C-alpha positions in Angstrom: 1.2 7.5 -10.0 0.9 11.3 -10.1 3.9 13.7 -9.8 3.9 17.4 -10.1 7.1 18.6 -11.9 8.4 22.0 -11.0 10.0 24.3 -13.7 13.8 24.2 -13.5 16.2 27.0 -14.5 16.5 27.2 -18.2 13.6 24.9 -18.9 11.2 25.4 -21.8 8.0 27.4 -21.1 5.3 25.3 -19.4 2.7 26.5 -22.0 4.8 24.6 -24.7 4.5 21.4 -22.7 0.8 22.0 -22.0 0.1 22.4 -25.7 1.5 18.9 -26.2 -0.1 17.4 -23.1 -0.2 13.6 -23.0 1.7 13.2 -26.3 3.9 10.1 -26.3 1.8 8.2 -23.7 -1.2 7.5 -25.8 -0.6 3.8 -25.8 0.1 3.5 -22.1 -2.5 1.8 -20.0 -2.5 0.8 -16.3 -1.0 -2.5 -17.4 2.1 -0.6 -18.5 2.5 1.3 -15.2 3.9 0.1 -11.9 1.7 0.9 -8.9 4.1 1.6 -6.0 3.7 -0.4 -2.8 4.4 1.5 0.5 6.1 -1.1 2.7 7.4 -1.3 6.2 11.0 -2.6 6.3 11.9 -5.3 8.7 15.1 -6.9 9.9 15.0 -9.5 7.1 13.9 -7.2 4.3 16.3 -7.4 1.3 16.4 -3.6 1.1 18.3 -3.4 4.4 20.8 -6.2 3.5 24.0 -4.6 2.2 24.9 -7.7 0.2 21.5 -8.2 -1.4 20.8 -7.1 -5.0 17.8 -5.2 -3.7 19.7 -3.3 -1.1 18.8 0.4 -0.8 21.4 2.8 0.6 20.3 4.2 3.9 17.5 1.7 4.4 16.9 0.6 8.0 14.3 -1.6 9.8 11.3 0.5 10.7 11.5 2.8 7.7 8.8 3.0 5.0 9.8 2.5 1.4 8.3 3.2 -2.0 8.7 0.0 -4.0 9.0 1.7 -7.3 11.2 4.8 -6.6 13.0 3.3 -3.5 12.3 6.5 -1.7 12.7 6.1 2.1 10.6 7.6 4.8 11.3 7.9 8.5 8.9 5.5 10.2 8.9 7.5 13.4 7.8 10.7 11.5 5.4 8.8 9.3 3.7 9.6 6.0 0.4 11.4 5.2 -2.0 9.6 3.0 -5.6 9.9 1.6 -7.2 6.4 1.5 -9.3 6.1 -1.7 -10.3 2.5 -2.0 -10.3 -0.7 0.1 -10.5 -4.4 -0.8 -9.6 -7.6 0.9 -8.2 -10.5 -1.1 -7.1 -14.1 -0.4 -3.8 -14.5 -2.1 -2.4 -17.9 -3.0 1.4 -18.3 -2.9 4.0 -21.0 -3.4 6.8 -21.2 -0.9 9.7 -18.8 -1.5 12.0 -20.2 -4.2 9.4 -22.6 -5.5 7.7 -20.3 -7.9 8.0 -17.2 -10.0 7.5 -14.8 -7.0 4.1 -13.8 -8.3 0.8 -15.1 -6.8 -0.5 -18.4 -8.0 -4.0 -17.0 -7.7 -5.9 -14.1 -6.1 -9.2 -15.1 -4.7 -12.1 -12.8 -3.7 -12.7 -12.4 0.0 -16.1 -14.1 -0.5 -14.4 -17.3 -1.8 -14.6 -20.5 0.3 -10.9 -21.2 -0.4 -10.1 -20.9 3.4 -12.3 -23.8 4.2 -9.9 -26.0 2.2 -6.8 -25.0 4.3 -5.2 -26.3 7.4 -2.8 -24.3 9.7 0.8 -25.6 9.7 3.5 -25.3 12.3 4.7 -21.9 10.8 1.1 -20.6 11.1 0.5 -20.6 7.4 -2.9 -21.6 6.0 -2.0 -24.5 3.6 -4.0 -25.9 0.8 -3.9 -29.6 -0.1 -1.6 -28.7 -3.1 1.0 -27.3 -0.7 0.4 -23.6 -1.5 -0.6 -21.3 1.2 -3.2 -18.5 1.5 -2.6 -15.0 2.9 -5.6 -12.9 3.9 -4.6 -9.5 2.6 -6.2 -6.1 3.1 -5.4 -3.7 0.3 -5.6 0.1 1.0 -5.2 2.1 -2.2 -4.0 5.6 -1.2 -2.7 8.9 -2.4 0.6 9.6 -0.7 0.8 13.3 0.1 3.9 15.5 -0.1 5.6 17.7 -2.6 4.0 15.7 -5.4 0.9 13.5 -4.7 1.6 9.9 -5.6 -0.9 7.0 -6.0 0.2 3.9 -4.1 -0.9 0.7 -2.4 -0.5 -0.4 1.2 -1.1 -4.1 1.8 -1.7 -5.4 5.4 -1.7 -9.0 6.4 -1.1 -11.3 9.4 -0.9 -9.2 12.6 -1.4 -6.0 10.5 -5.0 -7.1 9.7 -6.1 -5.7 13.1 -4.5 -2.3 12.1 -6.4 -2.5 8.9 -9.7 -3.1 10.7 -8.9 -0.2 13.1 -8.3 2.1 10.2 -11.5 1.0 8.5 -13.4 1.7 11.7 -11.9 5.2 11.9 -13.0 6.0 8.4 -16.5 4.6 8.8 -16.8 6.4 12.2 -16.4 9.8 10.6 -19.7 11.7 10.4 -20.4 15.2 9.0 -23.5 17.3 9.2 -25.1 17.9 5.8 -28.3 19.5 4.7 -30.1 16.2 5.0 -28.5 15.3 8.4 -25.4 13.2 9.3 -23.5 11.4 6.5 -20.4 9.4 6.1 -17.9 11.3 3.9 -15.8 9.6 1.3 -12.7 8.0 2.7 -10.5 10.4 0.7 -12.0 13.4 2.5 -9.6 13.0 5.4 -5.9 12.7 5.7 -4.3 10.0 7.9 -0.8 9.7 9.4 0.8 6.3 9.1 3.8 5.7 11.3 5.7 2.5 12.1 6.0 1.1 15.6 7.8 -2.0 17.0 5.4 -4.8 17.9 6.0 -8.1 19.7 4.5 -11.3 20.8 5.8 -14.6 22.1 7.2 -15.4 18.7 9.4 -12.3 18.3 9.4 -8.6 17.4 8.7 -6.7 14.2 7.7 -3.3 12.9 4.1 -2.6 11.9 1.8 0.3 11.1 0.2 2.8 13.4 -2.7 4.9 12.1 -4.0 8.3 13.3 -6.3 10.9 11.9 -4.8 14.2 10.7 -7.9 16.1 9.5 -9.9 17.0 6.3 -8.1 17.5 3.0 -8.0 21.2 2.1 -6.4 21.1 -1.4 -9.1 20.8 -4.1 -6.6 19.5 -6.7 -5.4 16.7 -4.4 -9.0 15.8 -3.6 -9.7 15.5 -7.3 -6.6 13.2 -7.8 -7.9 11.0 -5.0 -11.4 10.9 -6.4 -10.2 10.0 -9.9 -7.9 7.3 -8.5 -10.8 5.9 -6.5 -12.9 5.7 -9.6 -10.2 4.0 -11.6 -9.6 1.3 -8.9 -13.3 0.7 -8.5 -13.7 0.1 -12.2 -10.9 -2.4 -12.2 -8.6 -0.2 -14.2 -5.8 -0.4 -11.6 -4.4 -3.8 -10.7 -1.9 -4.5 -7.9 1.1 -6.5 -8.9 1.8 -8.5 -5.8 5.3 -10.1 -5.4 6.8 -12.2 -2.7 8.7 -10.2 -0.1 10.0 -10.8 3.4 6.8 -10.0 5.0 6.2 -10.3 8.6 8.4 -13.3 8.8 10.8 -10.3 9.4 10.1 -11.1 13.0 13.2 -11.7 15.2 13.3 -13.7 18.3 13.3 -11.8 21.5 
């Protein structure tokens, strides 16, 4: 998570801080840091429930929330992000209230674990042990704004088609280079992520909508994205998935 801190009135000179750069954090690794999730709030999300311990003042269905800072974003206006790394995982869960709230296991997309599941009445892919598997698309991003912040967007269930659309948009980008057309790195272009209301015969919910903004112009931001991509690809950044009220945030029409 990267944040640019502005000098405040009466603060010490920046060059004093620069001389002691990174002091105090020598023993911190990625294991000691919380990677924010950027989540779409639904009708049943605890953050919108005023009597829930995780309630966030001002939170409403359709908003986007930073899971670490609890900062809220207007879903209709959306957020600008640089996608830096993509991976798909098969996450094994126990039912809500039956476990610790953390995944039982995280399986690679190449695993044959899905062949062991059967679809139940609630459309969950159940294993013989009673746990269920969620096919989860992880998009590691840099959230743009006043201070660029590294974060993760996880898409599952009906949002997998949004993930595929986004991936196709990234892979479809071509630039003309000295050796002909090439596919630029995913973090070369900014994308706008908004929330929209979706529905089917089971109910309505809020989901993601993705559109292209254009190429990144700030070299510093590009370097942050490039370095974050390198860290994730090396396995130095691990997502700490927790049970939430995912898309079961659907409400009957």
